[in-house]
Backbone bond lengths (Angstrom), bond angles and torsions (degrees), N, CA, C in turn:
res aa  C-N    CA-C-N  psi(-1)  N-CA   C-N-CA  omega(-1)  CA-C   N-CA-C  phi
1 M - - - 1.448 - - 1.530 112.31 -
2 P 1.305 122.32 -39.39 1.463 120.49 178.88 1.526 113.24 -59.97
3 S 1.347 119.25 -30.22 1.460 120.00 179.40 1.526 111.21 -66.60
4 T 1.331 117.97 -31.48 1.463 120.83 177.66 1.522 110.20 -65.51
5 V 1.304 117.05 -40.21 1.456 120.99 179.26 1.523 109.91 -64.59
6 L 1.325 118.35 -40.16 1.450 120.97 178.66 1.521 111.41 -64.49
7 L 1.322 117.83 -40.28 1.455 120.36 178.59 1.522 111.08 -65.80
8 Q 1.305 117.11 -39.38 1.453 119.69 179.94 1.518 111.53 -67.37
9 S 1.303 117.91 -40.01 1.459 119.72 -179.93 1.520 110.60 -70.87
10 G 1.319 118.49 -32.70 1.459 121.20 177.26 1.512 111.65 -67.67
11 A 1.326 117.21 -39.63 1.455 120.71 179.02 1.526 110.73 -67.00
12 A 1.313 116.91 -37.63 1.462 119.95 178.92 1.517 110.41 -64.84
13 G 1.314 116.78 -40.96 1.465 120.01 177.55 1.512 112.00 -64.59
14 L 1.332 116.48 -38.24 1.461 121.00 178.24 1.522 110.84 -65.60
15 F 1.331 116.90 -42.71 1.460 120.18 177.52 1.522 111.32 -65.16
16 A 1.315 117.98 -36.28 1.457 121.29 178.52 1.529 110.49 -65.63
17 I 1.319 117.30 -42.59 1.467 121.01 178.58 1.525 110.00 -65.40
18 F 1.339 117.72 -42.99 1.454 121.53 178.77 1.528 111.00 -63.82
19 G 1.322 117.50 -40.81 1.463 121.65 177.27 1.512 112.15 -63.66
20 L 1.323 116.40 -41.02 1.461 120.61 177.34 1.527 110.86 -64.56
21 F 1.332 116.47 -39.74 1.463 120.94 177.33 1.526 110.77 -61.91
22 L 1.335 117.45 -45.15 1.458 120.95 179.11 1.527 111.62 -63.69
23 L 1.311 116.76 -38.30 1.462 121.10 177.47 1.518 110.78 -63.01
24 L 1.326 117.01 -44.53 1.460 120.60 179.84 1.527 111.50 -65.95
25 V 1.322 117.48 -39.95 1.466 120.53 177.14 1.528 110.31 -64.02
26 G 1.316 117.37 -41.91 1.463 121.28 178.48 1.519 112.18 -62.62
27 L 1.316 116.58 -43.80 1.466 119.94 178.32 1.524 111.43 -66.60
28 A 1.326 116.78 -37.56 1.462 120.29 177.23 1.526 110.73 -63.86
29 L 1.338 117.59 -38.36 1.461 120.70 176.80 1.524 111.56 -63.94
30 V 1.318 116.83 -40.21 1.466 120.78 178.84 1.523 110.26 -64.06
31 V 1.325 116.96 -46.36 1.467 121.09 -179.43 1.524 110.34 -63.95
32 W 1.344 117.22 -44.73 1.461 120.26 -179.91 1.524 110.64 -62.64
33 T 1.336 117.04 -43.18 1.465 120.71 179.94 1.515 110.84 -61.82
34 Y 1.315 117.37 -44.15 1.466 121.09 179.62 1.528 111.13 -61.22
35 Q 1.320 117.04 -47.44 1.460 120.44 -178.78 1.527 111.33 -66.74
36 D 1.314 117.12 -40.83 1.454 120.39 -179.67 1.526 111.20 -69.21
37 A 1.323 117.26 -37.76 1.461 120.60 179.90 1.521 111.30 -68.05
38 Q 1.322 117.84 -30.49 1.465 119.68 176.05 1.522 110.98 -64.24
39 K 1.310 117.28 -33.17 1.467 121.31 -177.57 1.525 112.81 -90.27
40 N 1.326 117.82 -39.10 1.458 121.29 -166.38 1.521 115.52 -117.68
41 S 1.313 119.05 14.21 1.458 119.83 -176.82 1.524 110.51 -136.71
42 S 1.326 114.41 143.77 1.464 119.17 174.89 1.532 111.23 -87.44
43 H 1.335 116.91 -9.31 1.463 122.06 177.24 1.532 109.32 -84.20
44 P 1.337 116.71 159.49 1.474 119.48 178.22 1.534 112.02 -62.65
45 A 1.309 115.89 127.03 1.466 121.26 -178.32 1.526 111.22 -64.00
46 F 1.320 116.97 -35.38 1.457 120.99 -179.01 1.533 111.15 -61.94
47 L 1.322 117.38 -39.15 1.464 120.28 179.90 1.520 111.47 -67.86
48 W 1.339 117.94 -38.99 1.464 120.06 176.73 1.524 110.66 -64.59
49 A 1.319 116.88 -38.00 1.460 120.14 178.19 1.530 110.93 -63.68
50 I 1.318 116.96 -38.83 1.471 120.73 178.00 1.529 110.28 -65.93
51 V 1.339 116.91 -42.27 1.466 120.44 179.35 1.527 110.27 -60.14
52 V 1.335 116.92 -45.44 1.460 120.75 -179.54 1.524 110.90 -68.22
53 F 1.315 118.18 -33.21 1.460 121.45 177.68 1.529 111.50 -67.09
54 L 1.336 116.83 -42.36 1.459 120.63 -176.16 1.525 113.03 -78.31
55 A 1.319 117.43 -33.22 1.473 121.50 -179.53 1.526 107.76 -140.00
56 P 1.327 117.87 82.28 1.468 120.64 -169.41 1.524 115.14 -56.47
57 I 1.305 118.94 -50.80 1.463 119.94 -174.97 1.531 110.10 -71.14
58 L 1.317 116.51 -51.06 1.458 120.25 179.22 1.530 110.71 -63.87
59 G 1.326 117.02 -40.29 1.461 121.20 -178.31 1.516 113.04 -62.75
60 I 1.331 117.76 -43.68 1.460 119.75 -179.16 1.514 110.55 -69.63
61 V 1.332 117.84 -35.52 1.474 120.41 176.99 1.529 110.15 -66.18
62 L 1.333 116.93 -44.08 1.464 120.01 178.21 1.518 111.37 -62.88
63 Y 1.328 116.77 -41.67 1.458 119.11 179.47 1.524 111.11 -62.88
64 L 1.315 116.80 -44.94 1.462 119.40 -178.83 1.522 112.36 -66.21
65 L 1.347 117.43 -33.64 1.461 120.20 -179.71 1.531 113.50 -84.68
66 L 1.311 117.42 -39.43 1.466 121.29 -171.96 1.526 114.65 -112.69
67 G 1.317 117.68 -28.46 1.455 120.28 -170.22 1.507 115.73 -82.85
68 R 1.315 116.83 -31.34 1.460 119.78 -177.30 1.525 109.73 -83.43
69 D 1.320 115.38 135.73 1.469 120.43 176.64 1.517 108.98 -76.76
70 G 1.321 115.99 136.00 1.464 120.04 179.06 1.527 111.17 -68.21
71 R 1.312 114.99 140.40 1.468 119.02 179.62 1.482 109.81 -117.09
């Protein structure tokens, strides 16, 4: 029985690390989108950052397709 407890606690730690990694990647996407939109978009950068924050995958795809001004 003690080995089951060790496996459960190890899985919880792994999920916590994975969750923290996803959170950091999401925040990095928001920061990158905001900085890039300030340079390469005629739309408000703050609004693009909110879109990416609320819907990360869809938001970054929309920003790359619609948000950046063509050069």
